[in-house]
C-alpha positions in Angstrom: -24.7 -8.3 -29.0 -21.2 -8.7 -30.3 -20.4 -12.5 -30.3 -16.6 -13.3 -30.4 -15.7 -15.8 -33.6 -14.3 -19.1 -32.4 -11.0 -18.2 -33.2 -10.9 -15.4 -30.7 -12.7 -17.6 -28.2 -10.2 -20.3 -28.6 -7.3 -17.9 -28.2 -9.0 -16.5 -24.8 -9.2 -20.1 -23.4 -5.7 -21.0 -24.1 -4.3 -17.8 -23.1 -6.3 -18.2 -19.9 -5.5 -21.6 -19.5 -1.8 -20.8 -19.4 -2.5 -17.8 -17.1 -4.1 -20.4 -14.5 -1.2 -23.0 -14.7 1.3 -20.1 -14.2 -0.3 -19.8 -10.8 0.3 -23.1 -9.7 3.7 -23.3 -11.4 7.2 -23.7 -9.2 8.3 -20.4 -10.8 5.2 -18.5 -9.3 5.8 -19.8 -5.9 9.5 -19.3 -6.0 9.1 -15.7 -6.7 6.5 -15.3 -4.1 9.0 -16.4 -1.4 11.9 -14.0 -3.1 13.3 -11.5 -0.9 14.4 -8.0 -2.6 16.4 -5.6 -2.3 14.7 -2.3 -0.9 14.9 0.9 0.1 15.5 1.2 3.9 12.4 1.6 5.6 13.4 1.9 9.2 12.3 5.3 9.8 9.0 5.6 8.3 8.1 2.1 9.9 9.0 3.8 13.2 6.5 6.7 12.0 4.0 4.4 11.7 3.9 2.5 15.0 4.5 5.7 16.6 1.0 6.9 15.0 -0.7 3.5 16.1 0.9 3.4 19.3 -0.1 7.3 20.1 -4.0 7.0 19.3 -4.2 3.0 20.9 -2.7 4.7 24.3 -5.2 7.5 23.9 -7.8 5.0 23.7 -6.6 3.0 26.7 -6.0 5.7 28.6 -9.7 7.7 27.5 -11.4 4.4 28.2 -12.5 4.5 24.6 -11.0 0.8 23.9 -13.9 -0.1 21.8 -13.3 2.5 19.0 -9.3 2.3 19.5 -9.0 -0.2 16.4 -10.8 2.4 14.2 -8.4 5.2 15.5 -5.5 2.9 14.5 -7.0 2.4 10.9 -7.0 6.2 10.5 -3.5 6.5 11.5 -2.4 4.0 8.9 -2.6 7.0 6.7 1.0 7.6 7.7 1.9 4.5 5.7 0.9 6.0 2.6 2.7 8.1 0.0 6.1 7.4 2.0 8.3 9.2 -0.8 6.3 12.1 -1.6 7.8 15.6 -1.1 6.3 17.3 2.1 4.6 20.1 0.0 2.8 17.3 -2.0 2.2 15.1 0.7 0.6 17.4 3.1 -2.5 17.6 0.5 -2.6 14.4 -0.5 -2.4 12.8 2.8 -4.9 14.8 4.1 -6.9 13.0 0.7 -6.0 9.6 2.2 -7.3 10.2 5.8 -10.3 11.5 4.4 -11.1 8.4 2.3 -10.3 6.3 5.6 -13.0 8.2 7.3 -15.5 8.2 4.6 -15.1 4.5 4.3 -15.7 4.2 8.2 -18.7 6.1 7.6 -20.3 4.0 4.8 -19.6 0.9 6.8 -20.9 2.5 10.0 -24.3 3.4 8.0 -24.6 -0.5 6.6 -24.7 -1.3 10.2 -27.0 1.3 11.6 -29.4 0.8 8.9 -29.6 -3.2 9.9 -28.5 -4.2 6.2 -28.4 -8.1 5.8 -25.2 -10.1 4.9 -26.2 -9.9 1.1 -26.9 -6.4 0.9 -23.1 -5.6 2.8 -21.5 -7.7 0.3 -23.1 -6.1 -2.7 -22.5 -2.9 -1.1 -18.8 -3.2 -0.2 -17.9 -4.8 -3.1 -19.2 -1.8 -5.1 -17.0 0.4 -2.7 -14.1 -1.6 -3.1 -14.2 -1.2 -7.0 -14.9 2.7 -6.2 -12.0 2.9 -3.9 -9.7 1.2 -5.8 -10.5 3.8 -8.7 -10.0 6.5 -6.8 -6.4 5.4 -5.1 -5.3 4.5 -8.7 -6.6 7.6 -10.5 -4.8 9.7 -7.6 -1.5 7.7 -8.1 -1.9 6.6 -4.1 1.5 4.4 -3.2 1.0 2.4 -0.1 -0.8 -0.1 1.2 -3.6 0.4 -1.0 -7.9 0.3 -0.5 -7.7 -2.7 1.4 -7.0 -0.6 4.4 -10.3 1.4 3.5 -12.2 -1.8 2.9 -11.3 -3.1 6.0 -12.4 0.2 7.8 -15.7 -0.1 6.2 -16.1 -3.7 7.0 -14.9 -3.2 10.4 -17.4 -0.2 10.9 -20.4 -2.3 9.5 -19.8 -5.0 12.4 -19.4 -2.8 14.9 -22.1 0.1 14.6 -25.3 -1.1 15.5 -26.6 2.8 16.9 -26.0 6.2 15.5 -24.0 7.0 18.7 -21.9 4.0 18.3 -21.6 4.8 14.0 -20.5 8.6 15.3 -17.8 7.1 18.1 -16.2 4.9 15.0 -16.4 7.9 12.2 -15.2 10.3 15.0 -11.9 8.0 16.2 -11.2 7.0 12.4 -10.8 11.0 12.2 -8.7 11.3 15.3 -6.1 8.7 14.2 -6.0 10.2 10.6 -5.2 13.5 12.3 -2.5 12.0 14.2 -1.1 9.8 11.1 -0.7 13.0 9.3 1.0 15.0 11.7 3.2 12.0 12.6 3.9 11.7 8.7 5.0 15.4 8.1 6.7 16.0 11.4 9.9 15.2 9.8 9.9 18.3 7.5 10.8 20.2 10.2 14.1 18.7 10.8 14.7 17.0 7.5 12.3 18.7 4.5 14.6 17.6 2.0 14.5 13.8 3.1 12.2 12.7 0.2 14.2 14.5 -2.8 17.3 12.7 -1.3 15.5 9.1 -1.3 14.6 9.9 -5.1 17.9 11.1 -6.3 19.4 8.1 -4.1 17.0 6.0 -6.3 17.9 7.5 -9.7 21.4 6.7 -8.8 21.1 3.3 -8.1 18.8 2.8 -11.3 21.7 4.3 -13.6 24.6 2.3 -11.9 22.3 -1.2 -12.5 22.6 -0.2 -16.1 26.1 -1.5 -16.5 25.4 -5.0 -14.8 22.0 -5.6 -16.7 22.4 -3.2 -19.5 20.0 -1.9 -22.0 16.9 -3.7 -20.1 17.4 -1.3 -17.1 17.6 2.0 -19.4 13.6 2.6 -18.9 13.7 2.2 -15.1 16.7 4.6 -14.9 15.1 7.1 -17.0 12.0 6.8 -15.2 13.8 7.1 -11.7 15.6 10.3 -13.1 12.4 12.0 -14.2 10.6 11.1 -10.5 14.0 12.7 -9.0 13.4 15.9 -10.8 9.6 15.4 -10.2 10.6 15.6 -6.2 12.7 18.2 -6.3 10.6 20.7 -8.1 8.5 20.2 -5.0 11.1 21.4 -2.8 9.5 22.9 0.6 11.9 25.4 0.6 10.5 28.9 -0.2 13.3 29.5 -1.8 15.8 26.9 -3.8 19.1 26.2 -1.2 22.3 25.1 -2.0 21.6 22.0 -1.4 18.8 21.4 -3.7 20.5 22.4 -6.2 23.5 20.0 -5.7 20.7 17.2 -6.0 19.4 18.6 -8.9 23.4 18.7 -10.2 23.5 14.6 -9.2 20.2 14.2 -11.4 22.0 16.1 -14.7 25.1 13.7 -13.7 23.2 10.7 -13.8 21.5 11.5 -16.8 24.7 12.7 -18.7 26.3 9.1 -17.7 23.1 7.4 -19.0 23.3 9.0 -22.3 26.9 8.5 -22.6 27.5 12.0 -22.5 30.1 11.5 -19.6 32.7 9.4 -19.7 33.8 9.5 -16.3 34.9 5.7 -15.2 34.6 6.8 -11.3 30.8 8.0 -12.0 29.4 4.7 -11.0 31.8 4.4 -8.3 30.7 7.8 -7.0 27.2 6.7 -7.8 27.2 4.0 -5.4 29.2 6.1 -2.5 26.4 8.5 -2.8 23.4 6.8 -3.0 24.5 5.3 0.4 25.0 8.6 1.9 21.8 10.1 0.5 19.5 7.5 2.4 21.1 8.4 5.7 19.1 10.8 7.7 21.5 13.7 8.0 21.3 17.1 7.1 24.4 17.1 5.4 26.4 14.9 2.6 29.6 14.7 1.3 28.3 15.1 -2.5 31.1 17.1 -4.7 30.8 21.4 -3.9 29.6 21.4 -7.3 29.0 25.0 -8.6 25.3 24.8 -9.0 24.4 28.6 -8.8 23.4 28.9 -12.0 21.0 25.3 -12.0 17.2 26.0 -12.4 14.6 23.8 -11.0 12.4 21.7 -12.9 8.7 22.5 -13.1 6.3 19.8 -11.3 5.2 17.4 -13.7 2.1 17.0 -11.8 0.1 13.7 -11.6 -2.0 13.8 -14.6 -5.1 12.9 -12.6 -7.2 14.4 -15.5 -5.6 11.7 -17.8 -6.3 8.6 -15.6 -9.8 9.4 -15.0 -10.3 8.4 -18.5 -7.9 5.3 -18.9 -9.7 2.5 -19.8 -7.4 -0.2 -18.3 -8.5 1.8 -14.6 -11.9 1.4 -15.3 -11.8 -2.2 -16.2 -9.4 -2.9 -13.2 -11.8 -1.4 -11.0 -14.9 -3.1 -12.4 -12.6 -6.5 -11.9 -12.3 -5.8 -8.1 -15.7 -5.3 -8.0 -16.7 -8.5 -9.7 -14.3 -10.4 -7.9 -15.3 -8.7 -4.3 -18.8 -9.5 -4.8 -18.5 -13.5 -6.3 -15.6 -13.9 -3.2 -18.4 -11.8 -0.4 -21.2 -14.1 -1.8 -19.5 -17.5 -1.8 -18.2 -16.8 1.9 -21.7 -15.9 2.6 -23.3 -19.1 1.2 -20.8 -21.2 2.7 -21.6 -19.9 6.0 -18.5 -18.5 6.8 -18.5 -16.0 10.1 -16.6 -13.3 8.5 -17.6 -13.2 4.5 -16.8 -9.6 3.9 -13.1 -10.9 4.7 -13.1 -12.5 1.5 -13.8 -9.1 -0.1 -10.2 -8.2 1.3 -8.7 -11.1 0.1 -10.0 -10.3 -3.6 -9.1 -6.5 -3.4 -5.4 -7.5 -1.8 -4.9 -9.8 -4.7 -5.8 -7.4 -7.4 -3.7 -4.4 -6.5 -1.1 -6.6 -8.5 0.3 -4.2 -11.7 0.1 -7.4 -14.1 -1.1 -11.1 -13.8 2.4 -12.4 -12.6 2.1 -9.8 -9.5 -1.2 -10.7 -9.2 -0.6 -14.5 -8.9 2.3 -13.5 -6.6 0.1 -11.3 -4.5 -2.3 -14.0 -4.2 0.0 -16.4 -3.2 2.1 -14.2 -0.7 -1.5 -13.2 0.7 -2.7 -16.9 1.5 0.9 -17.7 3.2 1.2 -14.7 5.1 -2.7 -14.7 6.3 -2.0 -18.4 7.5 1.4 -17.2 9.4 -0.2 -14.2 11.0 -3.2 -16.2 11.9 -1.5 -18.6 13.8 0.9 -16.1 15.5 -2.6 -14.0 16.4 -4.2 -17.0 17.7 -1.4 -18.0 20.1 -1.7 -14.7 21.3 -5.6 -14.1 21.6 -5.8 -18.0 23.1 -4.4 -16.5 26.5 -7.1 -13.5 26.2 -4.2 -11.0 27.0 -6.3 -7.8 27.7 -6.3 -4.4 26.1 -2.6 -3.2 26.8 -0.9 -6.3 25.4 -3.3 -6.2 22.5 -1.8 -3.0 22.3 1.3 -3.3 22.1 1.1 -6.4 20.0 -1.1 -4.8 17.2 1.8 -1.5 16.9 4.6 -4.2 17.2 2.9 -6.2 14.3 1.8 -3.1 12.3 6.1 -2.0 12.6 7.2 -5.1 11.3 5.0 -5.0 8.2 6.3 -1.3 7.4 9.7 -2.8 8.2 9.1 -5.8 5.4 6.6 -5.0 2.8 9.3 -3.9 0.4 11.2 -6.4 0.9 9.0 -9.6 0.8 4.7 -9.0 0.8 4.2 -12.7 2.2 6.4 -11.3 5.2 4.6 -8.2 5.6 1.3 -9.9 5.3 2.1 -12.2 8.2 2.5 -9.0 10.5 -0.7 -7.4 8.9 -2.6 -10.3 9.1 -1.8 -10.3 13.1 -2.6 -6.6 13.2 -5.9 -6.9 11.7 -6.8 -9.7 14.3 -5.3 -8.0 17.5 -7.3 -4.5 16.3 -10.2 -6.8 15.6 -10.0 -8.4 19.1 -9.4 -4.6 20.8 -13.1 -3.6 19.6 -14.8 -6.8 20.2 -13.1 -9.6 22.0 -12.6 -13.1 20.1 -11.4 -15.9 20.4 -8.6 -17.8 18.8 -10.9 -19.4 16.6 -11.2 -16.3 14.5 -7.8 -16.6 12.9 -9.2 -19.9 11.1 -11.8 -17.7 9.6 -9.5 -15.4 8.6 -7.5 -17.9 6.6 -11.1 -19.4 5.1 -12.1 -15.8 3.8 -8.8 -15.3 2.7 -8.8 -18.5 0.7 -11.8 -17.7 -1.0 -10.7 -13.8 -1.7 -7.6 -15.1 -3.4 -8.7 -17.9 -5.3 -11.5 -15.9 -7.1 -9.3 -12.8 -7.4 -6.5 -15.1 -9.3 -9.1 -16.8 -11.5 -10.7 -13.8 -12.5 -7.8 -12.2 -13.5 -6.8 -15.1 -15.3 -10.1 -15.1 -17.3 -9.4 -11.4 -18.1 -5.4 -11.4 -18.9 -4.3 -9.6 -22.1 -2.6 -12.0 -24.4 0.5 -9.2 -24.1 0.5 -9.8 -20.5 
């Protein structure tokens, strides 16, 4: 066994103390409340809301209200991979929906077998680590593994017979199909929207170099690479003129970044074109460039094989598993009514890309859960019935999608509202469930941040 030297141990303790001090600093809390500039998300938010609305209406009309919440979770597949080109989105979104269904089936199996709460905590913690790893390896952007784990915890509490398990899994699968169809529908009328957004982001990133200086150059180059990657997966069977124009804009942005284009009006053009590219239209006022000779880059792919051996991803998955186990175990030992929800808090917190982001997500998760719990409790206190619950859940989910790229605390307020309302749809509960949600989340966030501090790298 390798025993760390006293010097290394002291260094580790010093780094961890500093990390923990950061988690309660004023700067960390100010950062958590900051509202960021973000891409317009109205169209995506409305699509996600529409997908959830469709399945909840179908559940109400068919009399399957008890499993409508699982269908809504399946429909949340539409919230993932929002900026992927459509050919790639079709494949990858099907995988996301499949993962939600598999998580529902896993949780249902725990419920049917009558597994005790401690067995459930261990099993769901292991599942959280696995799902986290799969999401990271596949480069799946969006809400993250929390949706899958919520589906598993919900199914574990609902399914007490094989028939009930089958209904929950079938509902999740139907919801996943609806989410896939709704997310793919714009390809019929606006097939180049993801590429346009990617190019707009590249233009914005290059324009920021003028304001932020050399520090913004790496981000600008990364945005240009992503734009080229999106264009490489154009949904057209042939490369049309609009795709070539978008490619010409990316070339112009890269030339400006490299100093090969000294046009002083370039940045003004980029600002104008960025705004036009973000509009949902079939044409834009781009310069009519001679792009007939331009070539489309080859797709760079997702480098999935390389990620499977990334030690940081394995370390992150282990950390998620351990934090989930400790949080769920502690919540269960404290006698909380929904200890598996503590696992959700730990998983959501540890989705941060670095320690600072982890702390920020933890603070935002806690504040958002408290606000969302109050919101849901006020609504549940009047026992509104299925249809008002369904409408409120759709509104909350749409609100979450509108705010998620601007401030995670605001988004979590709506996410918590959605989660509690969907819980009430499948299993009528009182307003006291909101307090349980806050308590479980507090445990999950504290454990997640503490474990992140103990394992933080010195250069993080």
